[in-house]
N, C-alpha and C positions, 0 to 999 in steps of 0.2 A: 891417435891425436893428442896433441897436447893440452896441458890445463887452460892455456890461453884459447886456443883454439875453440875449445869446450865452451868457454866463457862467450867468446866473440859469436859461436854458431847459435847460441841461444837454445841449448837443449835443457832437459830437465835436471841434468846433473849439473848445471852451470852453477846455481848457487852454492853448491856444496864445493865446488872447484874455488869459487871466490872465498868463501870461508877458509878453506886450506890455506888459499893464498894469502890471507890476511893473516892467518896463524903463524905461518912460516915468517912473518915480518913482523909479528907481535911486538918483539924487542924495541925495533926501529919505531913503531908506532907509539909505544908506550912512554919511551924515551922522548919522543919528540913533544908528547903532551907533558910528561913531568917538567921539560925545560922550559915549555911555554909559560905553565902554571908558575915556576919559579920566577921566572923574569916578570910575569904580569903581578906577582905578589911582591917583589922588589919594587916595581914602579908604583903599585898602588900604596905601599907604604910609604911612599915619599910623597904623596899627595896631601895636601894639608885638609884637614877636618872642617867640613862647611855645616854652621849650624843655621836653622831657620827660625825666626821668630813671627808670629803674627798677631796682629790685635784686630779685633771685631768691634764695628761701631754700625750704629743706626741712626737714621735721621729721625726729627722729631715726626710725632704721629701727625699732627696738622701743620703744615707748612704752605703759606701762600703769601706772595708778594701783595704791597699795597695795590700795585696796578691790576692784578688779579681781583682782588676784592671789589674795587671801583668799577672795574668793567663788568664784573658780576651783577653790581648793582644796576648799573645801566641798562643789563641786557633785561634783568627782570622787569624794568620800568617800561622798556619798549615791548615787550611779551604781552604787558598788560594793556597797551596802548595799540596792540594788534598789528605790531610791525615786524621786519625780519629780525630774528635772533643773530646776536653777533656772536661769532665765533670763528675758531681755526686752530690749527697746530702752530703757528709761528710765534705765537706767544707765550708757548709753555716755556717752562726753565730748563735752563742746561742739565745736563747729567753731571752729578758730583765727581765722577770718574773725572772730567775733564780737567778739574783742580788737583785731585791726587796725582794725575799724570803730568801736570805743567813743569814747564822747564825752570819756572822761577822755584818750585818746591825742590826740584832736583839740585839746582845749584845751591840751595840754601844746605841740603844734604852735603853736598859736596865740600864747602866751606868749614861748615860748623864740625864735622865729623874728620876733616883732612882727609878725604878717601884717594885724593891723588897719592899721598904717601902709603896709604893701605894697600892701594892697588898695584904699588909700584911703577907709577905713572908720571911723566912731569907735569908741572902745574900747568903748564900752556897748552896742555893737549885736552883742551876741555871736551871736544868731541868724543875722543875715545873714553874718557872718564865716564862721559854720560853715558853712552853705549855700555860700557861695564856696569854700571850702576843699574840701567835697563834689563840688561840680562838677569841680575840678582833681585830685581824688584816685579812682584806680582800683585796685581790690583784686581780683587774679583768682586762682582754683584751677585751673592748668592739668592737661590730660588726663594728663600724667605724673605728677602729684602734687606738684609744686612752687607755691609761693605767689609771684606776683609783685604787687609795688607800686609804681605809677607816680604821679608828681607832675608836674603842669604850673606852670612858673612863668617869669617873665620873666626871673629871674637863674637861669642854669644851674649855678651853684654851689651856689646856695640849694636848687633842686630836687634835687640829688643829696644833699645833708645832710638835708633833710626824709624823704627816702625810706628813708636809713639809721635815721634817727633813730626812724622808725614802728617797725623792727624792733627796735631795742635797747629802746624803751619796751615793745611788746608781750611781749618776753621777762621783762622786769621784772615786769610786771604779771600774767603768767601764774605765775611764780615766787611771787608775793605769795598769788595764790588757791590755789596747790598748797599753800603753805606752811599757809595757813588750814585747808584741808580735811585735812592730815595732822595738825595739832594735835589736830583734834578725834578723829581715828583713834587718836593717841596715848595721850589720856587715856583712852578706851575700854578699850584693851589694857591699860594701867598698871593700871587699876582691876582687870580681868579676872585677869591675872597675878598680882596682890597678894593678891586674894582667894583665889584658888586655892592659892597657896604658904600662905595661912594655914588653909586647911582640910586642906590635905595635913599640915601638921605637928600639928594639933590631930587628925586622926583616927588618924595614927600612934603618939601619945601614947595614944589610947583603946585601940587595938588592943594596945599593950604592957601597959597596965594590965590590960586584959580576959585576955589570955594569962598572965600572972603570977597573977591571982587564981584562974582556972579551971584553971591546968597546962594550958593548951591551947596547944600548938607548930604541929601540923600536922594540919589535918583529912584526911578521908578523899579518896581518887582521885577518887570522885563528886561529892563536895563542892567539890573543886578545880575540876572540870569546869564544875560550875554556877556556881561564883564566876567563872571566867574567862567563859562566856557571858553572865552577866549584867553582867560588868562591861564587855565590849564595847559591849553593849545601852545601857548607861547613858553609855557615852563617846559613842556615836553620838548619841543624846538631847541631850547637852552641847554639842556640836559645833554640831546643829542649834538649840539655843536661842542659842548665841552668835551664829550667822549670822543668827538673827532679829532679834536686839537691835541688831546693826550695821546691816542693813537699815532696821530702825524708826527709829535715830537719824538716817539718811542720808536717806531717802526719806519718812518717815513710816508710820503703821500702817495708812492706808487703801491704800496701793502695792500693786498686783497682786502684784507679786513679794513683797513683806512678808507678806501676806495667804497666798501660797501656801506661804511657808517656815513661818508659824504652822501651816498643815494638816500639814506634815512633823513639827513637833515634836509635835502632838497625838498623830499616828499614833505616833510613837516613845513617848510617855507610856503610850498603849494598849497596846503591845505590851510596855513593861516591866510594867504594872499585870498583864497576861495572865501573864507570866512569874514574878512574884512570886506570884500568888494562883491561878494554874491549876494543875491537876494532871499530874503526869509531868514537870516540870520538874527536880525533885531525886527520883529513883525514882518511887515512886507518890504521891507527897505532893508538897504544894506549898509554896514557901519559907514562907507565912505561917503553915501548919499544922504543919509539921515541929517536932519536940520536939530537945531537945537543946542542948547549949552549943555546938555548931558553926555553928548558925546564923546568930546574931549574929556570929561571927567571919566567917563566909562573906560577910554584906553589908557588913560594915565592910572587908574585904578588896576587896571589889569596888568599894566606894565609893572605896577609895584608888587603886586600879589605874586607875579610870575619871578620877579626878583627875590622876593622873599622865598619861595620854594626852592629856586636855585641854590640861594643861600643855604637852605637846611639840607640840601641836597650834598653840598660841598664840605660842610663843618665836619660831618663825621669822617670822612675820608682824610680831610686835613688834620684833624686831631690825631688818626692813626699813624700818617706821615711824621708826625711830631714824635709820637712813640718809638715809631721804626728808627729815628736818627739816633735815638740812644739805646737801641737793643743791644744787649749783650749776650743772648743765648746763641750758643753754638750751632752751626748746621748739622754736626755730627755728634751724637753722643756715644762716648766708648761704652762697649759692653763686657768684653776681657782685654784689659790691658796686656800688652806684649810684655812677656818674662824672658830672663835669659833661659834657653832650652839647656836641659844637662844633657842630652844626646844629641849626637851629630845625625843630619840629615842625610849626608852622602861625604865620600864615596863609600858605597857598598863593597870593601874590599874582598869579602867571602865570593860574592857574585861576580866580581872582576876575573878573581883565580879560577873558580870553577868553569866561566864563560871561555877562559883562555884556554884550560885543559881540554874542555869538551872541543872546542873549534880546532884544535891544534890535532886532537884524535882523528877528527872527520878529514882535517887538511892530509895527514899521515895516510889513512885509507885511500883516499884519491889518488896520492902520489904514488902508492903502491900498483894501484890499479893502472895508472897511466903509463907506470914505466913497465910494466908486463905488455901493455898493449902496444908499447914501442916495440919492445924485443920481439913480440909477435909479428909484427910489421917488417922487419928486418928480416927475420927468417924467412918470410914470404917472398920477400924481395930476392933474397938470396937463392930461394928454391926456383923462382921464375927464370933468374939470370941463368941458372945452371940448365934448365931445361932449353932454353934458348940457344945456348952453346953448343949443347948435344946435337 
């Protein structure tokens, strides 16, 4: 029985046969491995060195937009009144990775560092340049909460400058977006505060004239209690209306949070109507049916107190919006600035050469076994043909 037949037969001596076969062809296998390693080495040393620079940055410990702060205050007020809590995920801030990966920052990198020339691409092939840059750019959010931006480049100094540039550009872009959002809120708060001041001034004049004409300077204690209760209810309604207006301007009237807030407004309006028209709110009579000159005075006083409370509610947020317009604090603080790396990150030439040699070794072994199998099949076919001829 030949060596190849022993291998194909799967006998106990098959492994030794294969080993002898490989040893007989050792020079061929080793030569193939050496040639492959040499070729891989020549190609590997023609590859340019790639350096990786990494910058690490963290967001501020406490960061919240003016809208979030305002809605938090409204939510607390409504919870105390016993109404539904405002909440939802749609109002949450975007992830900062969106800015770090934005095309605007990529284009700034391309033109600032002349990457078309660096990558050997024409200036007009912006799509290919962006794709090449994306392949070299890595942005990660680590488990500890910090952001890392890594750039691969053949120039170590350029890699470090590009990584640091991304953080600076992202902070500037974030500041522009925050300012645009804050300017919208500023106009809303300014119009609300101005309108409230005007209403307070007009109402005070009306109360003063009414008091002089009717010689009414202080209603009964019960009327005062009714005015206080009604004023509180009106203030809650106005706060809820302001919150609904802000939500509708920010997210649209079809947003679930906006619709929920509008439901709160309607509930407060219904409570107000019940308080003014229902019996028992002012003695045994309703405000709408009670007689006497005190009732118009109560309504105007309640309206004035509600407007004053509304202004007190708006002013802190309005002042915060003013401060946010001139806020200069960055959205990301650099912890470890990127520095020009002294060692290349790739290519790993020794691994490439070793891998090519090992791969060629196994390929040579496979070729030897396949050739032996082919010779065995040819002999088998020749034997069958001779037997048939006989």
